[in-house]
GULO-956582 format. One line per field, with one value per residue (C-alpha): x, y, z negated; chain; residue in three letters. Coordinates in steps of 0.2 Angstrom, whole numbers. Example, Ala and Ser with C-alpha at 12.3 -4.5 7.8 and 13.67 -1.06 7.14 Angstrom:
residues 2
c1: [62/68]
c2: [-22/-5]
c3: [-39/-36]
unit: [A/A]
code: [Ala/Ser]
//
This chain:
residues 361
c1: [533/541/545/563/562/553/566/580/570/570/588/593/585/591/586/573/576/571/563/570/588/585/589/589/596/585/594/584/586/578/563/561/564/551/537/528/514/519/521/503/497/510/499/482/472/455/449/455/444/429/415/401/386/376/387/385/397/411/407/406/423/431/423/428/446/448/443/454/469/466/466/483/492/498/516/519/537/554/557/556/561/566/554/556/561/562/546/530/521/506/489/480/468/450/444/451/467/464/452/449/443/433/426/427/442/442/432/447/453/471/468/459/473/486/476/476/494/497/484/491/500/517/534/536/548/535/523/524/514/516/507/504/517/530/527/530/545/551/550/560/573/575/569/554/561/570/554/545/558/559/540/536/540/528/512/504/506/496/494/487/479/478/476/482/488/495/495/513/507/492/503/517/506/495/510/518/502/499/516/514/497/505/518/504/505/489/484/475/472/463/456/443/439/432/445/435/435/454/461/444/446/465/469/461/456/446/462/469/453/461/474/461/450/465/469/450/450/463/452/435/428/423/413/416/403/404/409/427/431/445/431/417/411/427/428/433/451/460/461/478/490/500/517/524/515/521/539/540/533/545/560/552/549/564/565/552/555/551/548/540/526/529/548/543/532/547/558/547/549/567/565/558/541/549/560/547/546/565/562/553/565/566/554/543/532/531/529/524/522/512/501/494/483/493/497/495/491/509/513/496/500/517/509/497/511/520/503/501/519/516/500/508/521/510/519/509/507/506/503/499/491/476/467/470/453/458/474/466/456/438/444/455/442/430/443/450/461/448/448/467/464/450/461/475/463/456/474/481/466/469/487/483/472/486/497/486/495/512/506/510/494]
c2: [543/559/560/560/544/536/542/535/518/517/521/504/507/520/537/545/562/579/593/605/600/605/623/620/632/632/641/651/638/625/636/638/619/614/624/608/599/591/572/570/577/571/558/566/569/575/558/553/567/559/572/571/566/578/593/597/611/599/590/607/612/597/601/620/617/603/616/629/618/614/632/634/624/639/645/663/662/657/646/646/662/670/684/691/708/715/706/714/716/704/712/714/700/704/696/687/677/665/654/655/640/646/633/626/616/598/599/594/612/607/591/600/614/600/591/607/609/591/593/609/605/612/606/606/620/631/628/633/627/633/640/658/658/649/662/677/668/666/685/687/676/682/700/706/709/693/684/692/687/669/667/678/664/652/645/643/649/639/647/636/643/661/672/689/691/709/725/722/705/714/727/714/701/713/720/703/695/711/709/691/693/706/693/681/670/661/660/648/649/641/649/649/667/675/687/702/698/694/702/704/703/703/721/737/729/744/754/743/741/746/732/719/724/723/705/700/706/693/679/671/663/645/640/622/616/601/594/589/574/569/565/560/543/539/535/548/552/542/550/556/542/542/549/531/525/540/538/520/521/535/523/509/518/521/539/546/562/564/581/590/600/616/616/613/629/638/631/636/654/653/645/654/647/645/632/621/609/606/604/588/581/562/560/545/551/565/560/574/573/585/594/609/624/636/652/666/670/671/654/647/654/646/629/631/632/616/607/611/605/589/586/589/577/564/562/554/563/553/564/564/577/587/582/593/601/609/617/634/645/650/668/661/650/665/678/683/667/655/646/643/635/624/618/614/604/595/591/586/575/566/564/557/544/539/537/523/510/514/510/492/482]
c3: [-646/-638/-620/-625/-635/-621/-609/-620/-621/-603/-600/-595/-578/-566/-571/-560/-551/-558/-549/-562/-558/-540/-533/-514/-501/-485/-470/-458/-443/-454/-457/-438/-434/-447/-440/-434/-442/-459/-461/-467/-450/-439/-431/-432/-416/-412/-409/-427/-435/-442/-442/-455/-445/-456/-452/-433/-434/-437/-420/-412/-418/-410/-393/-395/-400/-386/-373/-381/-380/-362/-358/-364/-350/-340/-342/-348/-354/-348/-364/-383/-390/-373/-369/-352/-357/-339/-333/-331/-347/-349/-347/-364/-366/-363/-379/-394/-391/-405/-415/-433/-443/-458/-470/-488/-494/-488/-472/-461/-455/-456/-447/-433/-433/-431/-418/-408/-409/-403/-389/-382/-366/-370/-377/-396/-394/-387/-401/-419/-434/-452/-467/-470/-484/-472/-459/-470/-477/-459/-457/-473/-467/-449/-450/-441/-424/-423/-428/-414/-402/-408/-407/-392/-380/-388/-380/-397/-415/-428/-446/-459/-476/-469/-485/-488/-506/-506/-495/-489/-481/-473/-464/-460/-452/-443/-434/-431/-423/-413/-405/-402/-394/-382/-377/-373/-388/-392/-411/-421/-440/-455/-470/-483/-480/-465/-456/-460/-478/-480/-496/-504/-523/-523/-519/-513/-496/-491/-491/-477/-467/-451/-453/-458/-443/-432/-438/-436/-418/-413/-418/-414/-430/-429/-445/-451/-464/-475/-492/-497/-487/-499/-512/-500/-506/-516/-534/-547/-549/-562/-580/-585/-591/-607/-608/-610/-594/-584/-590/-587/-570/-565/-571/-561/-545/-534/-528/-541/-551/-569/-577/-591/-584/-594/-590/-571/-571/-578/-565/-551/-556/-552/-534/-520/-513/-496/-504/-512/-497/-499/-517/-514/-501/-502/-516/-517/-531/-544/-562/-574/-593/-604/-591/-599/-593/-582/-593/-580/-562/-555/-562/-555/-537/-537/-543/-528/-516/-524/-523/-504/-501/-510/-501/-484/-488/-495/-512/-525/-542/-559/-574/-593/-603/-596/-580/-565/-565/-582/-575/-571/-583/-580/-576/-563/-555/-554/-547/-530/-529/-534/-517/-518/-535/-530/-515/-527/-538/-524/-517/-533/-537/-521/-524/-542/-534/-522/-538/-545/-536/-544/-561/-567/-570]
unit: [A/A/A/A/A/A/A/A/A/A/A/A/A/A/A/A/A/A/A/A/A/A/A/A/A/A/A/A/A/A/A/A/A/A/A/A/A/A/A/A/A/A/A/A/A/A/A/A/A/A/A/A/A/A/A/A/A/A/A/A/A/A/A/A/A/A/A/A/A/A/A/A/A/A/A/A/A/A/A/A/A/A/A/A/A/A/A/A/A/A/A/A/A/A/A/A/A/A/A/A/A/A/A/A/A/A/A/A/A/A/A/A/A/A/A/A/A/A/A/A/A/A/A/A/A/A/A/A/A/A/A/A/A/A/A/A/A/A/A/A/A/A/A/A/A/A/A/A/A/A/A/A/A/A/A/A/A/A/A/A/A/A/A/A/A/A/A/A/A/A/A/A/A/A/A/A/A/A/A/A/A/A/A/A/A/A/A/A/A/A/A/A/A/A/A/A/A/A/A/A/A/A/A/A/A/A/A/A/A/A/A/A/A/A/A/A/A/A/A/A/A/A/A/A/A/A/A/A/A/A/A/A/A/A/A/A/A/A/A/A/A/A/A/A/A/A/A/A/A/A/A/A/A/A/A/A/A/A/A/A/A/A/A/A/A/A/A/A/A/A/A/A/A/A/A/A/A/A/A/A/A/A/A/A/A/A/A/A/A/A/A/A/A/A/A/A/A/A/A/A/A/A/A/A/A/A/A/A/A/A/A/A/A/A/A/A/A/A/A/A/A/A/A/A/A/A/A/A/A/A/A/A/A/A/A/A/A/A/A/A/A/A/A/A/A/A/A/A/A/A/A/A/A/A/A/A/A/A/A/A/A]
code: [Met/Ser/Thr/Arg/Ala/Leu/Thr/Glu/Ala/Ala/Ser/Gln/Glu/Ala/Ala/Pro/Leu/Ser/Leu/Cys/Ser/Arg/Glu/Pro/His/Val/Pro/Ala/Asp/Arg/Leu/Val/Ala/Glu/Met/Val/Pro/Pro/Pro/Arg/Phe/Asp/Ser/Val/Arg/Phe/Asp/Thr/Tyr/Leu/Pro/Asp/Pro/Asn/Gln/Pro/Ser/Gln/Thr/Asp/Ala/Val/Lys/Thr/Leu/Ser/Thr/Phe/Ala/Glu/Gly/Leu/Gly/Gly/Ala/His/Ala/Thr/Gly/Ala/Gly/Lys/Arg/Arg/Trp/Phe/Ala/Lys/Lys/Pro/Ala/Ala/Pro/Ser/Gly/Pro/Arg/Gly/Val/Tyr/Leu/Asp/Gly/Gly/Tyr/Gly/Val/Gly/Lys/Thr/His/Leu/Leu/Ala/Ser/Leu/Trp/His/Ala/Thr/Pro/Ala/Glu/Pro/Ala/Leu/Lys/Ala/Phe/Gly/Thr/Phe/Val/Glu/Leu/Thr/Asn/Leu/Val/Gly/Ala/Leu/Gly/Phe/Gln/Gln/Thr/Val/Gln/Thr/Leu/Ser/Gly/His/Arg/Leu/Leu/Cys/Ile/Asp/Glu/Phe/Glu/Leu/Asp/Asp/Pro/Gly/Asp/Thr/Val/Leu/Val/Ser/Ser/Leu/Leu/Gly/Lys/Leu/Val/Glu/Ser/Gly/Val/Ala/Leu/Ala/Ala/Thr/Ser/Asn/Thr/Leu/Pro/Gly/Lys/Leu/Gly/Glu/Gly/Arg/Phe/Ala/Ala/Ala/Asp/Phe/Leu/Arg/Glu/Ile/Gln/Gly/Leu/Ser/Ala/His/Phe/Arg/Pro/Leu/Arg/Ile/Asp/Gly/Glu/Asp/Tyr/Arg/His/Arg/Gly/Leu/Pro/Glu/Ala/Pro/Ser/Pro/Tyr/Ser/Asp/Gln/Val/Val/Thr/Gln/Thr/Ala/Tyr/Ala/Thr/Pro/Gly/Ala/Ser/Leu/Asp/Asp/Phe/Pro/His/Leu/Leu/Glu/His/Leu/Ala/Arg/Val/His/Pro/Ser/Arg/Tyr/Gly/Ala/Leu/Thr/Asp/Asp/Leu/Ser/Ala/Val/Cys/Leu/Thr/Asp/Val/Gln/Pro/Val/Pro/Asp/Gln/Ser/Thr/Ala/Leu/Arg/Leu/Val/Val/Leu/Ala/Asp/Arg/Leu/Tyr/Asp/Arg/Glu/Ile/Pro/Val/Leu/Ala/Ser/Gly/Leu/Pro/Phe/Asp/Lys/Leu/Phe/Ser/Asp/Glu/Met/Leu/Asn/Gly/Gly/Tyr/Arg/Lys/Lys/Tyr/Phe/Arg/Ala/Ile/Ser/Arg/Leu/Thr/Ala/Leu/Ala/Arg/Asp/Ala/Lys/Gly/Leu/Val/Ala/Gln]
//
């Protein structure tokens, strides 16, 4: 039976929502206000992080970051976004003004980064937390100078999923972080790539070596080893369901969305990635039919951003078609963006496991 026929058969119930019908507008002030840890990480703390006893680097990371947070207690600005323009310029820091959490996907880097944000002794308005994509989107919305002014009064800027995808981002972020460090802002970032290797395999990174080295100089790398905690000791993710089960579940679940996967990929191309979080507002679950391999790299990178926003917001994903580990081609999984794709597979798999409880037994 086709998805359309199944939908008509379920029409006696309230129709589910649709991601493809949403084209949200996100004002700049919302982008700034939302620079806090996402719902999944709102309640995490250092003492809720469970280090793998076989990976001492995880325990060491907690100790190092706790000490780093304690050192951020001194005041250096008059208020959020209010740089003291006529005050004496802060002395340049003698060493790296930030920490850089490097490790594979699923070792708890975002948990630790959010814990650092919570542990830093400053009002929320003096701390900012966002993904690398959200930071570059903020610059696009506010402009470079306004972004510098907005963030320069902060005590701490946390950047999750720090990855350089193009030369423009390299120059932009290098300049932005340089200005913020001069203003006394401490930095913390997570990535699957060491700071000196950013951009490698994605563009001619050697041509932008000065900018990359400048970025690297702001951070002290902190390696975190281990396996993906999302799958540590857990059962395998459920196999994809039938179109009928996915459709019926969408109709039976208040606040769920229902979309055909190929059409959703087309829709993502019409919505800026900065709006993907708003795209998922008020959803209780995402139901997808006819999951297929992603056709090209641009589409794949947009899907990665959506997967991150769904994971941040703890929105279960129920799907039919191919399993999520078949989304990306071998060429993609062996290319310069492979770590992004593996992260997306890991997170979507976790969300698929969360969705099992939605299916009627």
